N, C-alpha and C positions, 0 to 999 in steps of 0.2 A: 504494500500500500504506500502510495506517495506520502511524503512527509506532511504536505498540506492537508491531505485527506485524514491523516492520523490526528492532526491538530483539530480539525473540524469535529471529528468523532469524539475526541476527548472533551472538547468544549461543550458539545451537546450533552455528553454524559454528566459533566460537571453541573450544567444548568439543571438537568433533570434531577440530579441528586440533591442540589440545593433546594429546588422547589419541593421535593418530597420531604426534605428535612424541616421546611417551614411549619411551625405549629399552626394548627387550625385555630381560627379566632374563638375566643371563649364566648359562650352563649351570654346574651344580655340578660341581666337580672332585673326583674320587674317588681316594684312595690305597688300593690293594688289597694285602693281605698274606696269604700262605699260610704257616702254621706247622705243617703236618701231615706233611711229607715228609722230615723229617730222619732218621727211622728207619722200618724195617719190622718189625712184630711178628708172629711166628708163635706162636700159643697152642695148645699141645697138651694136650687134655683128659686128665686122669688122675683118674678118679672111683673112689671106694671103693664097692663094692656096698652098697646100702641106706643110703647116706649122702649128704648134700648138701655134704660137706666139699670145699672147693676145693683140689685138689692139682695144679693146672695147671702145666705147664712153659712158660716164656715165653722164646722165643729172639728176641733183639733184634739187628738188623743195622743199622749206620749206613748211610745212603744219601748218600754224599759228593757224588754228581752232582746230587742234589736233583731228579731227573727226575719224581718224584711231585708235588712242589710245582709244577713247571712245567705238568704236566697239570691240576692244580687251578686254577692261574691262567688257563690257556687256557679252561677251562669257565666260570669266574667272569666273565672278560672278555666272552665271548659272551652269557651269560645276563644280565649287567648291561646290555649295550647293547640287548638286547631288552626288558628291563623298564623301563629309563630311556633312551629313544633319544637324549635331549639330553645325556646324561652325558658329561663330559670325563674320560677316564682319565688322571690326572696321574702315577700311578706304579703299577707292578706289582712287588711286593717279596717276596722270600723271606726268612723270618726266620732270623737267625743270632745267635750271641754272646749278648748280654744278653737279647734277646727270648726266646730259647729257655730261658734260665735262669729268666726270669719265668714262662714257661709251666709249666716243671717244678715250680716252687715253688707256683704256683696250683693245679695238679692235686693235688700232695701234700697241700695244706692245704685243698682244696675251696673255693678262693677264687672270687669272682665274676669274670665276664669283663671287667669294667671295669679290672682291674689290667693285663691284657694290652693293652686298648685305650689306656689312658693311657701305657703304656710305648712303644707304637707312635707315639702322638702326640708324645712327647718327642723322638724321633729325626728327625722330619720337619722340614724348613725352615719357618720361620714363614710362614704364608700359602700353604703348598704345597698344601693341600687343604681343601675344605669338609666332606667326609665321609670317614670311614674305614670300609672294609669288610674284615673279617677272617675267615679260615677257620682256626680253632684246634682243638686236640684237646679231646675230651670223654671223660670216664670214667664208665662205668656198668656194671651187671650185664649179663652176656652174655645175649642173647636172639636165637637163630638161628631163622628161620622154617622150619618143616617142614609137611608136609601136615596133621598132627594139631594144630598150634598153634605153639609155640616151645619150644626147649630150649637148654641151655647152662649151664655153671657158671663161676664166677669173674667177673672184671671185664675189660672190654675198653676200649681207648682208642686214638684216632687211626685209622690205617688198617693193615690187615694181613689175616691169615688165621687162622681157627679150625679146628683139625684134631681130629676125633673118630674114634677107631679101634674103638670098642666098641658104639656104639648101633646097634641093628637097626632099619632103616627101609624102608618101601615107597616106591618111586619113584612120584610122582604122574603121571609121563609114561608109563611102561611097565607099572607095576603089579608089577615085579619087586622082590624083597626083597634087601637087601644090608646088610653091616655096615660102618658108618662113613660119614663124609661130610667134605667140604672146603667151607669157607665164607669167601669174602672178606667183610670187614666195613669199615664206615666209621662211626666214632663221633666226630663233629665238631660244632662250633658255627659257625653263620654269625652274625656280629656286625656291626651297623651302629652307628656312633658319630659324634658331631660332631668338629670339629677339635681339641677339647680332650681327647677320649677319653671323653666322657660317653656311655654306651650309650643308644641310642634304641630299639633293638629287637634281638632275637636269636631264632634258630631252632635247636633242638637236633635233630641227626640221629643216629639209632641204627638203622643199616641194615645188613643182611647178606643174602646169597643162598647157599643150600645146594646143593651138587652131590653127588649120591648115588652111593655105591659100586655100587648096583644097576645104574647106567648105565655103569660102567667095565669095562674088560677084567679078566678073572679073574687073580688073582695079584698085582695092584697094591695098594699101600698108598694111603690117601686122599691123602697129600701128592703122590704120583706120578701121580695120575689126570689131571693137567693138566700140559702143558708150561710152562716158564717164560714163554713168549710168551703162552700162553692165560691164565696167572695174571695177568699184567700187563693183558691186555685185559679180563678179568673185573672186576678192581678198578677199572680206568679207566671201564668202563661203569657200574658202581655209583655211583662218584663223580659222573659226568656226570648220571645220572638224578636223583640227589638234589639236586645243585646247581641244575639247571634247574627242578626242582619246587619247591624251598623258597625260592629267591631272590625270586620274585615275592611269596610270602607274607611274606617279611621286609619288603619295601617296603610291602605292604598294611597291615602292623601299624603303621607310622608314620603312615599316613593316617587312622587311626581316631581 
């Protein structure tokens, strides 16, 4: 073999050997936070005929067991592992104390998601995670899907139920007509940030599902058309569908 051919072969072998010796990049470590399950809100619509005036009643119950946050973390954990198979889940955290205070102030002042992301970054140990993934509350005008489009008055935030006792609707499933409906809702944000809390991407979820009184037993009020177990299951399904749908889009946004 000519000398130059030998050198070419040796050089190619050296490059291949060097490439093989390069360590594979370490998987990114994710710290995941849920800050939506500290309270359950039941919004009872009270509309004045011929007016768009919001006169809703808001019943807010503290969820001391944080069961809703645990459901959210379960769905995020599964969806994250499917979206980023190499991900290392460093922490699954439920917001409390200062983080909830920061969230309340951010919602009241319509502040950007980065305030919550930076507050979360501040409580993590140095080097504890490469990426932060947050599920936080979002506030927006009520928009409940019905067969004719969407309806709703007032503003919704977080997760809960919207109760309407006066609107006459036709069931898309049976064609029957009934007065009122019950709608589990999830108004939340998925936020991806770096270890400093700088937001890389976010997805806004404004989701609801309406259950019509036309499909309920006669004599019931909208709030009573579902058992407590069925309400929990309906809200859980809504959150799961939205998280599994939007999380891949969140990561796709960072790749653009």
